[in-house]
C-alpha positions as CSV (number, residue, x, y, z in Angstrom):
1,M,134.9,137.2,151.1
2,H,134.3,133.5,150.8
3,Q,136.2,131.8,148.1
4,R,135.3,128.4,146.6
5,V,138.1,126.1,145.7
6,V,137.5,123.5,143.0
7,S,139.9,120.5,143.0
8,L,140.3,118.6,139.8
9,T,141.6,115.1,139.6
10,P,144.8,114.9,137.5
11,A,144.3,113.1,134.2
12,S,145.6,109.5,133.9
13,P,148.2,108.6,131.3
14,D,145.4,106.9,129.2
15,E,143.3,110.1,129.3
16,H,146.3,112.1,128.2
17,R,146.8,109.7,125.2
18,R,143.1,109.9,124.3
19,A,143.2,113.7,124.4
20,L,146.2,113.8,122.1
21,D,144.6,111.3,119.8
22,E,141.6,113.5,119.4
23,V,143.7,116.4,118.1
24,S,146.3,114.4,116.2
25,D,144.8,115.1,112.8
26,F,144.6,118.9,113.4
27,A,147.0,121.3,111.7
28,L,147.6,125.0,111.3
29,T,147.5,127.2,108.2
30,D,148.2,130.9,107.4
31,M,145.5,130.7,104.7
32,G,148.2,131.8,102.2
33,R,148.2,135.3,103.7
34,G,151.6,135.2,105.4
35,G,152.1,136.9,108.7
36,P,151.9,135.5,112.2
37,A,148.2,134.6,112.3
38,R,147.3,130.9,112.1
39,W,144.0,129.0,111.7
40,T,143.3,125.5,112.9
41,Y,141.9,122.9,110.5
42,R,141.4,119.2,110.5
43,V,143.1,116.9,108.1
44,L,140.5,114.4,106.8
45,S,141.2,111.1,105.0
46,E,139.0,108.9,102.8
47,P,136.2,108.0,103.0
48,H,135.5,110.7,105.6
49,L,136.8,113.4,103.3
50,S,134.4,112.6,100.4
51,S,131.5,112.2,102.8
52,E,132.1,115.6,104.2
53,L,132.5,117.2,100.8
54,R,129.1,115.7,99.7
55,R,127.5,116.9,102.9
56,L,128.9,120.5,102.7
57,A,128.7,121.0,99.0
58,H,124.9,121.0,98.8
59,P,125.0,119.5,95.3
60,Y,122.1,120.5,93.0
61,S,121.1,119.1,89.6
62,A,117.9,119.7,87.6
63,H,117.2,120.0,84.0
64,C,120.4,121.4,82.4
65,L,121.9,122.9,85.5
66,S,124.1,121.5,88.2
67,G,125.8,123.3,91.1
68,V,127.6,123.1,94.3
69,T,128.4,125.7,97.0
70,F,130.8,125.6,99.9
71,Q,130.4,127.4,103.2
72,P,133.7,126.6,104.8
73,N,133.0,128.1,108.3
74,P,130.1,126.5,110.2
75,V,130.0,129.5,112.6
76,H,127.1,131.8,111.4
77,E,128.9,135.0,112.2
78,L,132.1,133.9,110.3
79,R,130.5,132.4,107.2
80,N,131.7,133.7,103.9
81,Q,129.8,136.4,101.9
82,D,129.3,134.4,98.7
83,R,125.7,133.6,97.6
84,S,124.4,131.7,94.6
85,R,121.0,131.0,93.0
86,I,120.0,128.3,90.5
87,E,116.4,128.6,89.4
88,H,114.1,127.2,86.7
89,W,111.2,129.4,85.6
90,P,108.2,127.8,83.8
91,L,107.1,130.9,81.8
92,H,105.0,131.5,78.7
93,G,106.7,129.5,75.9
94,G,108.8,127.2,78.1
95,T,111.1,126.9,81.0
96,W,114.0,129.4,81.4
97,A,117.1,128.5,83.4
98,F,118.6,131.3,85.6
99,T,121.9,131.2,87.6
100,A,123.5,133.9,89.7
101,I,126.6,134.3,91.9
102,F,127.0,137.2,94.3
103,D,130.3,138.0,96.1
104,G,129.5,140.2,99.1
105,H,131.9,142.9,100.4
106,V,132.2,144.1,104.0
107,G,129.1,142.2,105.3
108,H,126.1,140.0,104.6
109,H,123.2,142.5,104.4
110,T,123.6,143.8,100.8
111,V,124.6,140.4,99.3
112,D,121.7,138.7,101.0
113,H,119.4,141.4,99.7
114,A,120.8,141.0,96.2
115,A,120.5,137.2,96.1
116,L,116.9,137.5,97.2
117,T,115.8,140.5,95.1
118,I,117.6,140.5,91.8
119,P,116.4,137.0,90.6
120,S,112.8,137.9,91.4
121,M,113.2,141.2,89.5
122,V,114.5,139.4,86.4
123,K,111.8,136.8,86.6
124,H,109.0,139.4,86.9
125,S,110.3,141.5,84.0
126,L,110.9,138.4,81.8
127,D,107.4,137.0,82.6
128,T,105.8,140.4,81.8
129,Y,107.7,140.6,78.5
130,L,107.0,137.1,77.3
131,R,103.3,137.4,78.1
132,S,103.1,140.6,76.0
133,S,105.1,139.0,73.1
134,R,103.2,135.7,73.4
135,G,106.3,133.8,74.0
136,A,108.4,135.2,71.2
137,F,111.5,137.2,72.2
138,A,114.2,139.5,70.7
139,P,117.6,138.7,72.2
140,H,118.4,142.4,72.8
141,Q,115.2,142.7,74.9
142,I,116.4,139.9,77.2
143,S,119.8,141.7,77.6
144,D,117.9,144.8,78.6
145,I,116.0,142.9,81.2
146,L,119.2,141.7,82.9
147,S,120.9,145.1,82.8
148,D,117.7,146.9,83.9
149,A,117.4,144.6,86.9
150,I,121.0,145.3,88.1
151,R,120.6,149.0,87.6
152,G,117.2,149.0,89.3
153,F,118.5,147.1,92.3
154,D,121.4,149.4,92.7
155,N,119.2,152.5,92.5
156,S,116.7,151.0,95.0
157,I,119.4,150.8,97.6
158,S,120.3,154.5,97.5
159,E,116.6,155.4,97.1
160,A,115.7,153.5,100.3
161,F,118.3,155.4,102.2
162,M,117.3,158.8,100.9
163,S,113.7,158.1,101.6
164,L,114.6,158.3,105.3
165,F,115.0,162.1,104.8
166,P,111.9,163.5,103.1
167,G,113.6,166.9,102.6
168,G,116.1,165.4,100.3
169,L,119.8,166.0,100.2
170,G,119.4,169.6,101.1
171,A,117.6,168.8,104.4
172,L,120.2,166.1,105.1
173,Q,123.0,168.6,104.8
174,R,121.4,170.9,107.4
175,M,121.0,168.1,110.0
176,T,123.5,167.5,112.8
177,D,125.2,164.2,113.2
178,A,123.1,163.4,116.2
179,Q,119.9,164.0,114.3
180,I,121.0,161.8,111.5
181,R,122.1,159.1,113.9
182,Q,118.7,159.2,115.6
183,I,116.9,158.5,112.3
184,V,119.3,156.0,110.9
185,D,120.0,153.8,114.0
186,D,116.5,152.6,114.9
187,R,117.6,149.3,116.3
188,A,116.6,150.1,119.8
189,T,113.6,152.3,119.1
190,G,112.1,150.8,116.0
191,N,112.1,147.7,113.8
192,G,115.7,148.3,112.5
193,L,114.6,148.9,108.9
194,N,116.2,152.3,108.8
195,Y,119.5,150.9,110.0
196,L,119.3,148.1,107.4
197,A,118.7,150.7,104.6
198,A,121.9,152.5,105.7
199,V,124.0,149.4,106.1
200,R,123.1,148.2,102.6
201,C,124.6,151.5,101.3
202,L,127.9,150.9,103.2
203,Q,128.3,147.2,102.1
204,G,128.4,145.9,98.5
205,T,128.3,142.9,96.2
206,T,129.3,141.8,92.8
207,A,126.7,140.2,90.5
208,L,127.1,137.6,87.8
209,L,123.9,136.5,86.1
210,A,123.3,133.9,83.4
211,L,120.0,133.1,81.6
212,V,119.2,130.3,79.2
213,D,116.1,130.2,77.0
214,P,113.9,127.1,76.7
215,S,115.5,125.9,73.5
216,K,118.9,126.2,75.1
217,K,120.2,128.0,72.0
218,H,120.6,131.3,73.6
219,L,122.7,132.3,76.6
220,W,122.8,135.8,78.2
221,I,125.4,136.8,80.7
222,A,125.5,140.0,82.8
223,N,128.2,140.9,85.3
224,V,129.1,143.9,87.5
225,G,132.0,144.3,89.9
226,D,135.2,142.2,90.0
227,C,133.7,139.1,88.4
228,Q,133.5,137.8,84.8
229,A,132.1,134.8,82.9
């Protein structure tokens, strides 16, 4: 068997120094977890530090709301599972301000689904209610809209999974593991929607919602999971 030999020219002393200079501002951290694992990070100084903070914070400010969000790891697969939403809704009677924070658990699928779906559910219900009441509102009705959106979203996840088995729970209990796996894992044979419905049941997210009326005199907050405002 023919082997190819690659010869590399040894680095010069100047090249060694340049290589060391390139990593001179790197350090290691245990992320406060203890144990032997270490992660590499780069120590930044001003003005580079402030410049990077502005670039990565995605600052947002409009009307009465301002926000920043940090995604510390640029690698897509290793990004954190936190999601946030800041929205303004011009509805009947004025503009409502909506904010939400979602802290995902065990993966990205459920938290992404929540961040996309729950705000639209709240907005749709609020718009319908305000149109029917001609812009006037009762505070307890707005509270119900927020709580109903959270419950409705949670129920929709389990309903989407159970809809994969038309016979219901009884039919599911009579199926073999192989039969269940064939239906659920459709990544190779279908569009992957069945798999997504199953994964959303296995993952999770917290939800922290805040809503401000056009007069800015009323604030509603709803939270579920290990979060509080």
